[in-house]
C-alpha positions as a Markdown table, in Angstrom:
| # | Residue | x | y | z |
|---|---|---|---|---|
| 1 | Met | 46.2 | -38.6 | -50.3 |
| 2 | Ser | 44.3 | -37.5 | -47.2 |
| 3 | Lys | 44.9 | -39.2 | -43.9 |
| 4 | Lys | 42.1 | -41.4 | -42.7 |
| 5 | Ile | 41.0 | -40.5 | -39.1 |
| 6 | Ile | 38.0 | -42.1 | -37.3 |
| 7 | Glu | 36.7 | -40.1 | -34.3 |
| 8 | Lys | 34.3 | -41.5 | -31.7 |
| 9 | Gln | 33.1 | -40.6 | -28.2 |
| 10 | Leu | 33.1 | -43.5 | -25.8 |
| 11 | Glu | 32.6 | -44.2 | -22.1 |
| 12 | Ile | 34.3 | -46.8 | -19.9 |
| 13 | Ala | 33.8 | -47.3 | -16.1 |
| 14 | Gly | 32.3 | -43.8 | -15.8 |
| 15 | Val | 35.0 | -42.1 | -17.8 |
| 16 | Asn | 34.2 | -40.4 | -21.1 |
| 17 | Phe | 36.9 | -40.2 | -23.7 |
| 18 | Arg | 37.5 | -39.2 | -27.3 |
| 19 | Leu | 38.9 | -41.9 | -29.6 |
| 20 | Phe | 41.0 | -41.1 | -32.7 |
| 21 | Gln | 41.9 | -44.0 | -34.9 |
| 22 | Lys | 44.5 | -43.2 | -37.5 |
| 23 | Arg | 47.7 | -44.5 | -39.2 |
| 24 | Met | 50.0 | -45.0 | -36.3 |
| 25 | Arg | 51.9 | -47.8 | -34.5 |
| 26 | Asn | 50.9 | -47.8 | -30.9 |
| 27 | Leu | 48.0 | -46.9 | -28.6 |
| 28 | Arg | 48.5 | -43.5 | -26.9 |
| 29 | Leu | 46.5 | -41.8 | -24.0 |
| 30 | Arg | 46.5 | -38.2 | -23.0 |
| 31 | Ile | 44.6 | -36.1 | -20.4 |
| 32 | Ile | 44.1 | -32.5 | -21.5 |
| 33 | Ala | 43.9 | -29.5 | -19.2 |
| 34 | Pro | 42.0 | -27.6 | -17.9 |
| 35 | His | 39.0 | -30.0 | -17.7 |
| 36 | Gly | 40.7 | -33.3 | -17.8 |
| 37 | Glu | 39.5 | -34.5 | -21.1 |
| 38 | Val | 40.7 | -38.0 | -22.0 |
| 39 | Arg | 41.9 | -38.6 | -25.5 |
| 40 | Val | 43.0 | -41.9 | -26.9 |
| 41 | Ser | 44.8 | -42.4 | -30.2 |
| 42 | Ala | 44.9 | -45.9 | -31.7 |
| 43 | Pro | 46.0 | -47.6 | -34.9 |
| 44 | Leu | 43.2 | -48.3 | -37.4 |
| 45 | Arg | 43.8 | -52.0 | -37.0 |
| 46 | Cys | 42.9 | -51.9 | -33.3 |
| 47 | Ser | 39.5 | -53.3 | -32.4 |
| 48 | Leu | 37.2 | -51.6 | -29.9 |
| 49 | Val | 37.7 | -54.6 | -27.5 |
| 50 | Gln | 41.5 | -53.9 | -27.6 |
| 51 | Ile | 41.0 | -50.2 | -27.1 |
| 52 | Lys | 38.6 | -50.6 | -24.1 |
| 53 | Lys | 41.0 | -53.1 | -22.5 |
| 54 | Phe | 43.8 | -50.6 | -22.9 |
| 55 | Val | 41.7 | -47.8 | -21.2 |
| 56 | Leu | 40.3 | -50.1 | -18.5 |
| 57 | Gly | 43.8 | -51.1 | -17.5 |
| 58 | Arg | 44.7 | -47.4 | -16.9 |
| 59 | Ile | 41.4 | -46.3 | -15.4 |
| 60 | Asp | 42.7 | -45.6 | -11.8 |
| 61 | Trp | 45.6 | -43.6 | -13.3 |
| 62 | Ile | 43.1 | -41.7 | -15.5 |
| 63 | Lys | 40.8 | -40.8 | -12.6 |
| 64 | Lys | 43.7 | -39.8 | -10.4 |
| 65 | Asn | 45.3 | -37.5 | -13.0 |
| 66 | Gln | 41.9 | -36.0 | -14.0 |
| 67 | Leu | 41.4 | -34.9 | -10.4 |
| 68 | Glu | 44.9 | -33.4 | -10.2 |
| 69 | Ile | 44.4 | -31.5 | -13.5 |
| 70 | Arg | 41.0 | -30.2 | -12.5 |
| 71 | Asn | 42.3 | -29.0 | -9.2 |
| 72 | Arg | 45.2 | -27.0 | -10.7 |
| 73 | Lys | 45.1 | -23.2 | -10.6 |
| 74 | Ile | 44.4 | -21.7 | -14.0 |
| 75 | Ile | 47.4 | -19.5 | -14.8 |
| 76 | Ala | 46.4 | -16.1 | -16.4 |
| 77 | Pro | 47.8 | -15.5 | -19.9 |
| 78 | Leu | 50.9 | -13.3 | -19.9 |
| 79 | Lys | 50.4 | -9.7 | -20.9 |
| 80 | Phe | 54.1 | -8.7 | -21.2 |
| 81 | Ile | 53.8 | -5.6 | -19.1 |
| 82 | Ser | 56.1 | -4.2 | -16.4 |
| 83 | Gly | 55.9 | -5.9 | -13.0 |
| 84 | Glu | 54.8 | -9.3 | -14.5 |
| 85 | Lys | 56.5 | -12.5 | -13.2 |
| 86 | His | 58.4 | -14.5 | -15.8 |
| 87 | Phe | 60.6 | -17.6 | -15.4 |
| 88 | Ile | 64.0 | -18.6 | -16.7 |
| 89 | Phe | 65.0 | -22.2 | -15.9 |
| 90 | Gly | 62.8 | -22.2 | -12.9 |
| 91 | Glu | 63.9 | -18.9 | -11.4 |
| 92 | Glu | 61.5 | -16.0 | -11.0 |
| 93 | Tyr | 62.2 | -12.7 | -12.7 |
| 94 | Leu | 60.3 | -9.4 | -12.9 |
| 95 | Leu | 59.6 | -8.0 | -16.4 |
| 96 | Glu | 60.5 | -4.3 | -16.9 |
| 97 | Val | 59.3 | -3.0 | -20.3 |
| 98 | Val | 61.3 | 0.0 | -21.4 |
| 99 | Glu | 59.8 | 1.8 | -24.5 |
| 100 | Ser | 61.8 | 3.9 | -26.8 |
| 101 | Asp | 61.1 | 6.3 | -29.8 |
| 102 | Leu | 64.0 | 4.6 | -31.7 |
| 103 | Lys | 62.9 | 2.6 | -34.8 |
| 104 | Arg | 65.4 | -0.1 | -33.9 |
| 105 | Val | 66.7 | -1.2 | -30.5 |
| 106 | Ala | 70.3 | -2.6 | -30.5 |
| 107 | Lys | 69.8 | -4.9 | -27.5 |
| 108 | Pro | 66.1 | -5.6 | -26.9 |
| 109 | Leu | 66.6 | -8.0 | -23.9 |
| 110 | Ile | 68.9 | -7.5 | -20.9 |
| 111 | Ile | 68.9 | -9.8 | -17.8 |
| 112 | Lys | 70.3 | -8.4 | -14.6 |
| 113 | Asp | 69.5 | -8.7 | -10.8 |
| 114 | Gln | 66.5 | -11.0 | -11.3 |
| 115 | Val | 65.0 | -8.5 | -13.8 |
| 116 | Ile | 64.2 | -9.0 | -17.5 |
| 117 | Glu | 64.6 | -5.6 | -19.2 |
| 118 | Leu | 62.6 | -5.6 | -22.4 |
| 119 | His | 63.8 | -2.6 | -24.5 |
| 120 | Ile | 61.3 | -2.0 | -27.3 |
| 121 | Lys | 60.0 | 0.6 | -29.6 |
| 122 | Lys | 56.6 | 2.1 | -28.7 |
| 123 | Ser | 53.4 | 0.4 | -29.8 |
| 124 | Leu | 54.8 | -3.1 | -30.0 |
| 125 | Thr | 52.1 | -5.7 | -29.7 |
| 126 | Lys | 51.9 | -8.4 | -27.1 |
| 127 | Ile | 52.7 | -11.0 | -29.8 |
| 128 | Glu | 55.8 | -9.0 | -30.9 |
| 129 | Lys | 57.0 | -8.8 | -27.3 |
| 130 | Ser | 56.5 | -12.5 | -26.7 |
| 131 | Lys | 58.5 | -13.3 | -29.9 |
| 132 | Ile | 61.5 | -11.3 | -28.5 |
| 133 | Leu | 61.4 | -13.4 | -25.3 |
| 134 | Asp | 60.8 | -16.7 | -27.2 |
| 135 | Asn | 63.8 | -16.0 | -29.4 |
| 136 | Trp | 66.0 | -15.4 | -26.3 |
| 137 | His | 64.7 | -18.6 | -24.7 |
| 138 | Arg | 65.4 | -20.5 | -27.9 |
| 139 | Thr | 69.0 | -19.2 | -28.0 |
| 140 | Gln | 69.6 | -20.3 | -24.4 |
| 141 | Leu | 68.3 | -23.8 | -25.0 |
| 142 | Lys | 70.4 | -24.2 | -28.2 |
| 143 | Lys | 73.5 | -23.3 | -26.1 |
| 144 | Ile | 72.7 | -25.9 | -23.4 |
| 145 | Ile | 71.2 | -28.8 | -25.2 |
| 146 | Pro | 74.3 | -29.9 | -27.3 |
| 147 | Asn | 76.3 | -30.4 | -24.1 |
| 148 | Leu | 73.5 | -32.5 | -22.5 |
| 149 | Ile | 73.2 | -34.6 | -25.6 |
| 150 | Ala | 77.0 | -35.1 | -25.8 |
| 151 | Asp | 77.1 | -36.1 | -22.2 |
| 152 | Tyr | 74.4 | -38.7 | -22.5 |
| 153 | Glu | 75.6 | -40.0 | -25.9 |
| 154 | Ala | 78.8 | -41.1 | -24.1 |
| 155 | Lys | 76.8 | -42.7 | -21.3 |
| 156 | Met | 74.2 | -44.4 | -23.5 |
| 157 | Gly | 76.3 | -45.3 | -26.5 |
| 158 | Val | 73.8 | -43.7 | -28.9 |
| 159 | Lys | 74.1 | -40.9 | -31.4 |
| 160 | Val | 71.6 | -38.0 | -32.0 |
| 161 | Ala | 71.9 | -36.9 | -35.6 |
| 162 | Glu | 70.0 | -33.6 | -35.0 |
| 163 | Phe | 68.0 | -31.7 | -32.4 |
| 164 | Gly | 65.6 | -28.8 | -32.6 |
| 165 | Val | 63.6 | -26.5 | -30.4 |
| 166 | Lys | 60.0 | -25.5 | -31.1 |
| 167 | Lys | 56.7 | -24.7 | -29.5 |
| 168 | Met | 54.6 | -27.7 | -28.9 |
| 169 | Lys | 51.0 | -27.7 | -27.6 |
| 170 | Thr | 50.8 | -31.2 | -26.3 |
| 171 | Arg | 54.3 | -32.7 | -25.7 |
| 172 | Trp | 57.4 | -31.8 | -23.9 |
| 173 | Gly | 59.6 | -33.5 | -26.4 |
| 174 | Thr | 59.5 | -35.9 | -29.3 |
| 175 | Cys | 61.9 | -38.4 | -31.0 |
| 176 | Ser | 62.1 | -39.4 | -34.6 |
| 177 | Leu | 63.7 | -42.8 | -34.6 |
| 178 | Gln | 64.4 | -43.1 | -38.3 |
| 179 | Ala | 66.0 | -39.6 | -38.5 |
| 180 | Arg | 67.5 | -39.9 | -35.0 |
| 181 | Arg | 66.3 | -36.4 | -34.4 |
| 182 | Ile | 64.9 | -35.1 | -31.1 |
| 183 | Trp | 62.7 | -32.0 | -30.6 |
| 184 | Ile | 62.5 | -30.1 | -27.4 |
| 185 | Asn | 59.6 | -27.9 | -26.3 |
| 186 | Leu | 60.5 | -24.2 | -26.0 |
| 187 | Glu | 58.6 | -24.0 | -22.7 |
| 188 | Leu | 61.4 | -26.0 | -21.1 |
| 189 | Ala | 63.5 | -22.8 | -21.0 |
| 190 | Lys | 61.1 | -21.6 | -18.2 |
| 191 | Arg | 61.3 | -24.8 | -16.2 |
| 192 | Pro | 64.1 | -26.0 | -13.8 |
| 193 | Met | 67.2 | -27.1 | -15.7 |
| 194 | Lys | 66.8 | -30.6 | -14.5 |
| 195 | Cys | 63.4 | -30.8 | -16.2 |
| 196 | Leu | 65.2 | -30.0 | -19.5 |
| 197 | Glu | 67.8 | -32.7 | -18.8 |
| 198 | Phe | 65.0 | -35.2 | -18.0 |
| 199 | Ile | 63.3 | -34.6 | -21.4 |
| 200 | Val | 66.6 | -34.8 | -23.3 |
| 201 | Val | 67.3 | -38.1 | -21.6 |
| 202 | His | 63.7 | -39.4 | -22.1 |
| 203 | Glu | 63.9 | -38.7 | -25.8 |
| 204 | Met | 67.4 | -40.2 | -26.2 |
| 205 | Val | 66.3 | -43.4 | -24.4 |
| 206 | His | 63.7 | -43.8 | -27.1 |
| 207 | Leu | 66.7 | -44.4 | -29.4 |
| 208 | Leu | 67.4 | -47.5 | -27.4 |
| 209 | Glu | 63.7 | -48.5 | -26.7 |
| 210 | Arg | 60.8 | -47.3 | -28.8 |
| 211 | Asn | 58.0 | -48.0 | -26.3 |
| 212 | His | 57.2 | -46.9 | -22.8 |
| 213 | Asn | 57.7 | -50.4 | -21.3 |
| 214 | Lys | 59.6 | -52.0 | -18.5 |
| 215 | Arg | 62.9 | -51.9 | -20.4 |
| 216 | Phe | 62.4 | -48.2 | -21.2 |
| 217 | Tyr | 61.8 | -47.3 | -17.5 |
| 218 | Ala | 64.8 | -49.5 | -16.5 |
| 219 | Leu | 67.0 | -47.5 | -18.8 |
| 220 | Met | 65.6 | -44.2 | -17.4 |
| 221 | Asp | 66.5 | -45.5 | -13.9 |
| 222 | Lys | 70.0 | -46.4 | -15.1 |
| 223 | Phe | 70.9 | -43.1 | -16.8 |
| 224 | Met | 69.0 | -40.6 | -14.6 |
| 225 | Pro | 68.0 | -42.2 | -11.3 |
| 226 | Asp | 66.0 | -39.2 | -10.1 |
| 227 | Trp | 64.0 | -38.8 | -13.3 |
| 228 | Lys | 60.6 | -39.3 | -11.6 |
| 229 | Val | 61.2 | -36.2 | -9.4 |
| 230 | Trp | 61.5 | -34.0 | -12.6 |
| 231 | Gln | 58.7 | -35.8 | -14.4 |
| 232 | Asn | 56.4 | -34.9 | -11.4 |
| 233 | Lys | 57.7 | -31.3 | -11.6 |
| 234 | Leu | 56.6 | -31.1 | -15.2 |
| 235 | Lys | 53.2 | -32.7 | -14.4 |
| 236 | Glu | 52.6 | -30.0 | -11.7 |
| 237 | Ser | 53.3 | -27.2 | -14.2 |
| 238 | Gly | 51.3 | -28.3 | -17.2 |
| 239 | Ala | 49.3 | -31.1 | -18.9 |
| 240 | Leu | 51.7 | -31.8 | -21.7 |
| 241 | Ser | 52.6 | -35.4 | -22.2 |
| 242 | Leu | 55.9 | -37.3 | -22.9 |
C-alpha cells in the first residue's frame, strides 16, 4: 500500500513554506540550506489552522535561522586530491594522495603528523576515494560510540538495544523508540568529539522523553549541562536537524 502524502505551498507572516502531510505522530519543522527553505511535516489529522498556529508560534525563530543559513559560506565539494583540507573529530588534516601501480593496496589509509595519506591504485574515482575515507570514519565511530552509550546508560538508567552509523542528508541522529535503536550520522566523525557525544545523549534522552518539550530539555540539562554549546557548533557547520 502506498503512503499517502499531501504536499502544499503556504505563506504565513511573509514566510513561504512547503507543507507535507503524511502518516506521522507529531508536527516537525526544518530549514534547509543553502537558501533557507522552510519545510513543515504534519500528521494527516492536523487541520490547516493547527499547522498555521504551529508555524506562527515559531516565526521569529524561523526568520532568524533563515538569515543565518543564507549568510553561511558555501563549502566547495571535496575533490579528494593532495593538499585538500579534511577533518577528523574537529581537527584539520591535509590529504596526501599516493598512487600506486599495485592492483591492491594493503593499507589504503594512514594518519600521521596531521596528514591523511591515501594510498590507492591509479585511476581511482572520486567516489571510490570517498568510500575509503567513509569506511575509516565509520570504523572510528563504531569504536567510540559503544563507550559513550555505556557511560550514559549508567547515568540515565536506560538501555540502548542497538546503534548504527550511516549517512543521513537531513538529520544528525535518529532514535527508534520501539526498537530502542539509535542511528548516528557518519558526518559526526568530522566534527568535534563533544558534538558526537551531544548527539548520542540527545537520541538517548528520547528513550526517556519522546518529544522536544520542557521535560526533554530539562533532561538534556541534567545529563549534559553544556549541550547547547555543541548544538550551536553543529548549527554553524550544517543545516541538518535533530
